[in-house]
N, C-alpha and C positions, 0 to 999 in steps of 0.2 A: 690418349686412351679414353673408351668413351665410359662414361658411369656406369658403373657395375649396379644391377639390380640390386634391390635390400635383401641380403642375407647372402651375399657372394664370397666367398673368401678371398680380403685384398690387399693383404698384410700381413707378417710375420714378423717379430721380435721376440728377444730375448737376455733378461739382464744376466749379466757373469761376473762374478766376484775379481776373476784377472779376464780383464778385458783381454789387453795384449794376445796371453796366452788362446784366449775364446777366436781375438782374428788370427795370427796365429795355427789352428788347427783346421778353422774353416776356408782358409785360406789353399791352403795345403790340399784339403778333403775336396773342397768341393770349387777351387779356383777364384775365389772370388779376390776382389780390390775393396777397398775400406775409401771412402771420402773424410774427408776432414770434423770430430768433432765439434761440435755446438756445446761450450759450453751452457750456453744459453736456454739448450732445452734440456740440461744434464749428461753433458758429454754424449748426447745418442749418435749414433756411425750408421750412417747406409754402409749398405754393404751389396758391389756388384758384379755381373756377371757377366761379358760381353758389352761394360758399358750404360748395362740397363740394372735399373735398383730392383733388388729383388730379394731384400729383408735387412733388418739392422740391429744392432748389439749394443748394450746401456749397461756400465758402472750400476749396482745398488745406488740406491742417494745413500745420501750422510742416516747412519744409523738403524740399512735397514738391510737384512741377513735372509739367506733363505736359500730353499733349493733351486737350482738353475731351471731355467724349463721355456722354452716355446712360444708362445702365446700368440692364438693365429686371430686376426682382426675378421669382421663381419664388415660391410660396407651394408651403411644408412643414410639414408634421406635428412633424416633427426635421431639422431643420436637421443636425444630428451625424451622424444616420443618412442621409441626402439627402445629406452632405460624402461619407460614406463609399462611396455606390455612386458618385458622381461619379471616384473615385482607381477605385476598381474600374473602369470604366469606362476608362480611359485619362484622365481630366482631370486637372487642377490646383487643391489649393484654395489660395488666394491670400490669405486670410485668414480663420481658423480662425471656428468660429460663435459670436457675439461676443452677449451680455447687453445692450439698450441699453433701459435703465431696465424701466416696465412698458409697454415699448411693444414690444417682441416681441427676436426673434434675429433676429439676420444674418448673412452668412457669403458674401464673394468668390470664383468659380472663375473656370478659363476652360476650354472645351470643345480637345480634342486640336489644332485648328483656329485655337487663338489668341481665340476669341470670350471675352470679358470676358459675365460677367454674373452676377446676386446670388440669394439665397435669402435668405427673409423667413418665419419663424416668428412667424405674429400675435402681442401680447397685447394692450394697449388697443391698438395699432394695427392692425392688419388690414389695411390697404390702400386701395388706391383708394375713393374715396366716390360716383363718377361714374365710368361707363364709355360711351362710343359717344358723350358729349352732349355741347354744343357749349365746348370746351377742353379736352378731357377725352380722358385715352387712349382708341383704338382699337383699333389691330393693331401686329403686331409683326414682322419677318424677320431670320433671322438672313443675315447674307452673311457669305460664307465662303469663300474658294479652294483648299479640298478640303473640297467636297461629300460625301464618301463619311466624311469622319472624322464628322461632325458628323451623319448621318444615320446611324451604327449608334452613337453616345453620347446624343444626347438619350432616343429610347424607353427606352434603357438604363437613362437614367436616372429615365426618369420615368411610364413605361409609356406612350411615346405609341405609337398606330397613325398608320401614316403614308402617305399618296397622291401622285402623281405628277402633276404639272401636265404635259399633253399640248400639248407650244407644238414647236416648231422653235427656235423663237427664242431659248429660255431654257430654262435648266435651273432648275426651280422644284418644291419643296414641301412638301404639306401635314402638319402633323401637328394628331392629332387627341385629345382627351381624352373618352370617352365619344362621343357625339354633335356635340360641338362642338368646330369647330375652332380651334383658341388661339396657332395660330404657324404664320409662315412661314418655309422657308429657298432662299436667293436664292444660285446660282454667281456666284459674283463674278468675269467676264471680264477680258480686256486694256483694255476700256474704264473700269475700276478705274483711277487713278492707282495706281502704286505704291507712293506716301507713306500711301495710306487701307488702317488698317489695315483687320481681321475685324472686323465689330460687328454688334452688336444697331440695327436701325433701326426706331423707336420713333414709330408713328402718330399724330395729335394730332385731332383732330377739331374742323374747322369750321364755319361758316355758308357763306362764299363762298370758295373755294379759290382763285382769281383776285385776290380783296381781300386775302388773307395774303401773299400773294407780294410783291404791291405793295406789302403793308407793313412784310414780310421784307426787303428789297431796299432797299429805300427807307434801310431803319433799318443797310444794311452788311451785314445777309444775302446771300448765297452760292445763286442758283439751278441746282440740279443737272439735275433733270430735270421736263420736265409744264409748265403742267398736263396732265396727260393724262387722258380720256375712257378709264374703264372699268366693267365689268361690276359691279363692289365700289365705285364711285364717285368721285369725279374730285379727282385727289389731283396734286403735285407733290415732290418731295424736294430739300431744303434744307439751309446749311449758316448756322447761328450767325455773329456777329461772331466769336467766339472758335474755331469751328472744329466745334463738335459738328455731328454729323449728324443731321436730324431729316426726318421728313415730314407735311406736313399732306393731310385727304382734308375733302372734303363728299360723306356716306354720304347724300345725299337725289339726287345726280343720277348716276343710274347711265343706263350706254350699252352696250349688246352683250347676249350673249349667256356665262351663264356657260362656260368653259370645263370639258371634259373632263379627266376624271381617272379615274386608275388608281392599287385599292388594291395596295402594294407590300410589306404590314407579315407 
């Protein structure tokens, strides 16, 4: 896979207290298989869809606990330089750029509204080996209670241009890199329980949204919304049994006209 432009979503992982439970759940819901855990790198375990690396799961480090949550990583040719822009734009670097063997360099950060995300400067591991295929990453949205902060922050760090969706029912923005739309931003309303933190919601591709929801809820997952038809596909928002939010989408089943957008860059 060619090196992705800076700001392209390129990897996703999540920390789980019950790593075997997470593997069982996502294996059944998304059809993932799993590589060998690497004790040298904290038992980081890659997830595969049809033989392609699409994500990873990892147990918490010693003494570390917290809410399970998917983390989206953005490609960076120079993680230290991107980290400097994060600080300059009002964000916080939670973990300084750290070399992970020959695989690459990672960094964790938080935007001014509390959204946690990662940077990945690829080495031998460049990121997703498949996108928008069954079991693979497809799309992501920043869920924030302070949209103005995220709207200023992400274009300052990644040189995105922005478009606002014309929808009275939702405050939704799209971020573009060149001609490609790479990220969404949704303003969290009062419908979101106060205990749900700002986060990036990651979408994984499935061949049948309703079937995936049935499998997920049968294994202890919680249906948050949907399934619903949209011009982008039929999708549903879920939480896994350990509380990590994610969505599933069947991109082959589209309905309705694409929404109008206004350039706000």
